C-alpha angles and dihedrals in degrees: 000000000000121000131192106205119195135194102193125218137144099231095032128015115188122214137181132178115207127183123202121198115169109316094337124097118186135183114240099179137341131176143109137278110224129202128188120238087219091068121086114260096251089055093050091051090047092054090052092047095049093046089049090051090048091053091050094047094047096044106027097212121199094221141012116227114194132181114241119238112257121175128150097174120034114045092184091058092047091053096053091045090050091052091050090048090049095059092047090052088049091051088053095044093051087051093051096243121151113236128225116194121201131184119226087249093055091048093049093046093050096047100039104014089242122090094206096053117148125237098260089051092053095045089051094052092045087052093050098045093046093042092235121172092223136021110274119262150229101038094242092054090046090053092049088051090054091050094052093044091050089055094051092048093049091048088052092050094047096247106128122199107271095237107030111149142153 
């Protein structure tokens, strides 16, 4: 199974492509899509959309695992992240990919066993579980690795994403 994990953001969208074969999980690609705050919003969203389509085309994932938007303080930030998430979901939908949404709490619980784990804890566990030489960086790529890994671990345990759909 091949999973494209995404941690959406307007300035920086993290992505990771993981492939599971048997007991082995390997990282095919991980990184970030960056947009410039000087560019108009539609151009920034277009960049995210086009890069997401390229990742889907190049890696042919079986599923798109995307982190849910969760903000309790800054509505403006939540709106921009939601817009970025929307274009990623659109890229997946137009490619016929099922989408598996995960809340940050679900990802943390699946990776560390604790839903309130801090970023260094998460990165250390992702490093260990994926047998990486170094902790994954930057943070957005590390978060995308965690989302993709969360999906694979849930699939292995028989716990499917609550809203997975085509």
